[in-house]
C-alpha positions as CSV (number, residue, x, y, z in Angstrom):
1,M,0.0,0.0,0.4
2,H,1.0,3.5,-1.1
3,E,0.8,6.3,1.2
4,H,-0.7,9.2,-0.5
5,D,2.3,11.8,-1.1
6,P,1.3,14.6,-3.4
7,A,3.7,16.8,-5.0
8,H,3.1,20.1,-6.8
9,A,5.1,21.6,-9.7
10,H,5.1,25.7,-9.8
11,G,7.0,27.4,-12.3
12,H,6.4,30.7,-14.2
13,G,5.7,31.5,-18.1
14,H,7.7,33.8,-20.1
15,A,6.9,35.5,-23.1
16,H,9.1,33.9,-25.8
17,G,10.6,35.5,-29.1
18,P,12.1,38.9,-30.0
19,S,8.7,40.7,-29.3
20,A,9.4,39.8,-25.2
21,S,12.7,42.0,-25.7
22,L,11.0,45.3,-24.6
23,S,11.5,45.6,-20.8
24,R,8.5,47.2,-19.0
25,P,10.4,50.4,-18.5
26,E,11.1,50.5,-22.1
27,Q,7.5,49.9,-23.2
28,R,6.9,52.9,-20.4
29,R,9.1,54.9,-22.1
30,R,7.9,54.6,-25.6
31,L,4.7,54.4,-24.5
32,A,4.9,57.9,-22.8
33,W,6.3,59.4,-26.1
34,T,3.7,57.8,-28.4
35,L,1.1,59.5,-26.0
36,A,3.0,62.9,-26.1
37,L,3.1,63.0,-29.7
38,A,-0.6,61.9,-29.8
39,A,-1.9,64.0,-27.6
40,A,-0.2,67.2,-29.7
41,Y,-1.1,66.0,-33.1
42,M,-5.1,65.6,-31.8
43,V,-5.1,69.1,-31.3
44,A,-3.9,70.3,-34.4
45,E,-6.6,67.5,-36.3
46,V,-10.0,69.0,-34.1
47,V,-8.7,72.6,-34.6
48,G,-7.6,71.6,-38.7
49,G,-11.1,69.7,-38.8
50,F,-13.2,72.7,-37.8
51,W,-11.1,75.3,-40.0
52,T,-11.6,72.7,-43.2
53,G,-15.0,71.9,-42.4
54,S,-13.6,67.9,-42.6
55,L,-15.4,65.3,-41.3
56,A,-12.8,63.2,-41.7
57,L,-10.4,65.3,-39.7
58,L,-12.7,65.7,-37.2
59,A,-13.2,61.6,-37.3
60,D,-9.7,60.9,-37.0
61,A,-9.1,63.3,-34.3
62,G,-11.9,61.9,-32.4
63,H,-9.9,58.6,-33.0
64,M,-6.9,60.1,-31.8
65,L,-8.6,61.2,-28.7
66,S,-9.2,57.4,-28.0
67,D,-5.8,56.8,-29.1
68,V,-4.5,58.8,-26.2
69,A,-7.0,58.1,-23.2
70,A,-5.7,54.1,-24.7
71,L,-2.2,55.4,-24.3
72,A,-2.9,56.6,-20.8
73,L,-4.6,53.7,-19.8
74,S,-2.0,51.4,-21.1
75,L,0.8,53.4,-18.8
76,V,-1.3,52.9,-15.9
77,A,-2.0,49.2,-16.5
78,L,1.8,49.2,-16.8
79,W,2.7,50.5,-13.6
80,L,-0.2,48.4,-11.9
81,A,1.2,45.4,-13.0
82,E,4.3,45.9,-12.0
83,R,3.3,46.6,-8.2
84,P,4.2,44.3,-5.6
85,A,1.3,41.4,-4.8
86,P,-1.0,41.8,-1.8
87,V,-2.0,38.8,0.2
88,A,-5.3,38.8,-1.0
89,R,-4.2,39.1,-4.8
90,T,-1.8,36.3,-5.4
91,F,-1.1,37.2,-8.9
92,G,-0.9,40.6,-8.1
93,Y,-2.4,43.3,-10.3
94,R,-1.2,41.1,-13.8
95,R,-4.8,41.2,-15.1
96,S,-4.8,45.1,-15.4
97,E,-3.5,45.1,-18.6
98,I,-6.5,42.9,-19.7
99,L,-8.7,45.2,-18.4
100,A,-7.1,48.2,-20.4
101,A,-7.4,45.9,-23.4
102,L,-11.1,45.3,-23.0
103,A,-11.5,49.2,-22.5
104,N,-9.3,50.2,-25.4
105,G,-11.7,47.9,-27.5
106,T,-15.0,49.4,-26.1
107,A,-13.5,52.7,-27.0
108,L,-12.9,51.7,-30.6
109,V,-16.3,50.2,-31.3
110,V,-17.3,53.6,-29.6
111,V,-15.8,55.7,-32.1
112,A,-16.4,53.6,-35.2
113,I,-20.5,53.5,-34.6
114,F,-20.4,57.4,-33.8
115,I,-18.1,58.0,-37.0
116,L,-20.5,55.8,-39.2
117,I,-23.6,57.9,-38.0
118,E,-22.2,61.3,-39.0
119,A,-21.0,59.9,-42.1
120,W,-24.4,58.9,-43.0
121,E,-25.6,61.8,-42.5
122,R,-23.4,64.1,-44.3
123,S,-23.6,61.8,-47.1
124,A,-26.9,63.1,-48.0
125,A,-25.7,66.8,-48.4
126,P,-21.8,67.0,-48.4
127,P,-20.7,70.5,-46.7
128,E,-17.9,72.4,-48.2
129,V,-14.3,71.4,-47.3
130,L,-11.0,72.9,-47.7
131,G,-9.2,70.1,-49.7
132,L,-5.4,71.2,-49.4
133,P,-5.7,71.9,-46.1
134,M,-7.1,69.3,-45.3
135,L,-4.2,67.0,-47.0
136,A,-1.9,68.7,-45.2
137,I,-3.0,68.2,-41.9
138,A,-3.8,64.6,-42.7
139,T,-0.5,63.8,-44.0
140,G,0.9,65.1,-40.4
141,G,-1.0,63.1,-39.0
142,L,-0.3,59.9,-40.8
143,L,3.9,60.8,-40.0
144,V,2.7,61.1,-36.3
145,N,0.9,57.8,-36.5
146,I,3.6,56.5,-38.2
147,L,6.5,57.0,-35.5
148,G,3.9,55.7,-32.9
149,L,3.6,52.5,-34.8
150,F,7.2,52.3,-34.7
151,L,7.6,53.3,-31.4
152,L,5.2,50.4,-30.2
153,H,6.1,47.8,-32.8
154,G,8.7,45.9,-30.6
155,G,6.0,45.0,-27.4
156,R,2.9,44.5,-29.6
157,D,3.2,40.5,-29.7
158,A,4.4,40.1,-26.2
159,S,1.6,42.2,-24.5
160,L,-2.1,42.3,-25.1
161,N,-2.3,46.0,-23.4
162,L,0.4,47.4,-26.0
163,R,-1.2,45.3,-28.8
164,G,-4.4,47.8,-27.8
165,A,-2.8,50.4,-27.6
166,W,-0.7,49.6,-31.5
167,L,-4.2,48.9,-32.8
168,H,-5.2,52.3,-32.1
169,L,-2.3,54.0,-33.8
170,L,-2.6,51.6,-36.9
171,S,-6.1,52.0,-37.1
172,D,-5.6,55.7,-37.0
173,A,-3.0,55.8,-38.8
174,L,-5.1,54.0,-42.0
175,G,-7.7,56.8,-41.4
176,S,-5.1,59.0,-41.8
177,V,-4.9,57.5,-45.4
178,G,-8.5,58.0,-45.8
179,A,-8.5,61.5,-44.8
180,M,-5.4,62.2,-47.3
181,T,-7.3,60.6,-50.1
182,A,-10.4,62.6,-49.2
183,G,-8.7,65.8,-49.0
184,L,-6.8,65.1,-52.4
185,C,-10.2,64.1,-54.3
186,V,-11.9,67.3,-53.1
187,W,-8.7,69.3,-53.8
188,L,-8.3,67.7,-57.4
189,F,-12.0,67.1,-58.2
190,G,-14.3,69.0,-56.1
191,W,-16.1,65.8,-55.1
192,T,-17.0,66.5,-51.1
193,L,-18.7,63.4,-50.8
194,A,-15.1,61.6,-50.4
195,D,-15.0,63.0,-47.1
196,P,-18.3,61.3,-45.2
197,I,-16.9,58.1,-47.9
198,A,-13.6,58.2,-46.1
199,S,-15.1,58.6,-43.1
200,A,-17.2,55.3,-43.3
201,V,-13.9,53.5,-44.8
202,I,-12.0,54.4,-41.4
203,A,-14.9,53.6,-39.0
204,V,-15.3,49.8,-40.8
205,L,-11.3,49.7,-40.1
206,V,-11.5,50.6,-36.7
207,L,-14.4,48.3,-36.2
208,A,-12.2,45.2,-37.3
209,S,-9.5,46.4,-35.1
210,A,-11.9,46.3,-32.3
211,W,-13.1,42.9,-33.0
212,T,-10.1,41.7,-33.0
213,L,-8.6,43.0,-29.3
214,L,-11.9,42.2,-28.2
215,R,-12.3,38.8,-28.9
216,E,-8.9,37.9,-27.5
217,T,-9.3,40.1,-24.3
218,V,-12.5,38.5,-23.6
219,D,-11.2,34.8,-24.2
220,V,-8.4,35.9,-21.5
221,L,-11.0,37.1,-18.9
222,L,-13.1,33.9,-19.5
223,E,-10.1,31.8,-19.0
224,S,-10.1,29.7,-22.1
225,A,-7.4,28.1,-23.3
226,P,-5.1,30.2,-25.6
227,R,-6.0,30.1,-29.3
228,H,-2.7,28.4,-30.2
229,L,-2.4,25.7,-27.9
230,D,-4.6,22.8,-28.1
231,V,-6.0,21.3,-24.9
232,D,-6.7,17.6,-26.3
233,E,-3.2,16.8,-27.7
234,I,-2.1,18.6,-24.6
235,G,-3.8,15.9,-22.8
236,R,-3.2,13.0,-24.9
237,E,0.7,13.8,-24.6
238,L,0.9,13.8,-20.8
239,R,-1.3,10.3,-20.7
240,N,1.3,9.2,-23.3
241,T,4.3,9.6,-21.1
242,A,5.9,6.6,-19.6
243,G,4.5,6.1,-15.9
244,V,1.1,7.9,-16.4
245,A,-2.0,6.2,-15.5
246,S,-4.3,8.8,-16.1
247,V,-4.7,12.7,-16.0
248,H,-7.9,14.4,-14.7
249,D,-8.8,17.9,-13.8
250,L,-6.6,19.6,-16.4
251,H,-7.1,23.2,-17.0
252,V,-5.2,25.6,-19.5
253,W,-5.7,29.6,-19.4
254,T,-3.8,32.6,-19.7
255,I,-3.0,35.0,-16.6
256,T,-1.9,37.7,-18.8
257,S,-0.1,38.6,-22.5
258,G,2.5,35.8,-22.5
259,M,1.8,34.1,-19.1
260,V,0.2,30.8,-19.8
261,S,-0.6,28.4,-16.8
262,L,-1.4,25.0,-16.8
263,S,-2.6,22.4,-14.2
264,C,-3.8,18.9,-13.6
265,H,-3.8,16.1,-11.6
266,V,-1.9,12.9,-12.7
267,A,-2.1,9.3,-11.6
268,C,1.1,7.6,-11.5
269,R,1.8,4.0,-11.9
270,D,3.0,1.6,-9.0
271,D,6.5,1.2,-10.0
272,T,6.9,5.1,-11.3
273,P,8.8,7.5,-8.7
274,P,6.5,10.6,-8.3
275,A,9.5,12.8,-8.1
276,T,10.6,11.6,-11.4
277,L,7.5,11.8,-13.2
278,L,7.2,15.1,-12.0
279,G,10.1,16.3,-13.5
280,E,9.5,14.5,-16.7
281,L,6.0,15.9,-17.4
282,Q,7.3,19.7,-16.4
283,D,10.2,19.3,-19.2
284,L,7.6,18.1,-21.7
285,L,5.2,21.0,-21.1
286,R,8.1,23.6,-21.2
287,E,9.9,21.9,-24.7
288,R,6.2,20.5,-26.7
289,F,4.2,23.6,-25.7
290,G,6.1,26.2,-24.0
291,I,4.2,26.0,-20.7
292,E,6.6,27.1,-17.8
293,H,3.5,28.3,-15.2
294,V,2.7,24.8,-14.4
295,T,0.9,23.1,-10.9
296,I,0.8,19.6,-11.1
297,Q,0.1,16.9,-8.5
298,V,1.0,13.4,-8.5
299,E,-1.1,10.4,-7.2
300,P,-0.8,6.7,-6.6
301,R,-2.7,4.9,-9.4
302,N,-5.6,3.6,-6.3
303,F,-5.7,7.7,-5.1
304,E,-8.6,8.3,-7.5
305,E,-9.8,5.4,-9.4
306,S,-13.2,6.6,-9.7
307,V,-12.5,9.7,-11.6
308,E,-13.0,9.8,-15.1
309,V,-9.7,10.0,-17.2
310,C,-9.9,13.2,-19.4
């Protein structure tokens, strides 16, 4: 008869790849620079939008306002994520980044809906627009957004929070291209309908960005398995490991961007040392699936014979 002696494994996951090379202080510094640039040019676009009468410029300015809010929120989230964890919050404030990404995605949807409504109303009777100044101001906005995209590019794949801010800038850059196109059409051909059309195109691009971000964020909040991992395959690989009799209560989820966690119970065969099996399973999960934040309880085979193998 074997005495029940559960063993636990606990390690920490890390983001992999070149995108993870940006330290958090460097992420904060780049976010701060991008925030300053976006805030400064947002004022210029608001003034330019009213001066030229362009909805596309005002829509782009409104989108840039959401950029400013998103970047500020991302900075706060990064600060919170690094705060020491109080006793009651065992994972600290890491999910504040996910909440920031959720807020950013929601803001994108609101901006897009507003632009679509205004574009529809203006399409019936397009107002006069100053094409050349509109083109010049939109070009400046594009340059500012390109610089912001460059600053945040290194961390966008390692953090949903940074990706949310990056997507704001990307859709805003595409909006600037739309505003430039509309300004060119108005300036060269006097086609004022190009302004609301460009605004509608901007709104569709914004919605597409928002949908992707919100889907990934909700997956994290619902503790769904990451999309790049197959839970069935993980279970099969664990069960196929020599010495494993069964696996149950298998859970795979994401704490925050780049931090995948796994927990499960493993029943070992009578002739298998639990400590040896534990090390093999840890190596398997790390090398085969890139999961390092792992909690495994190893139990004797006869400990839970009634448990259904998952």
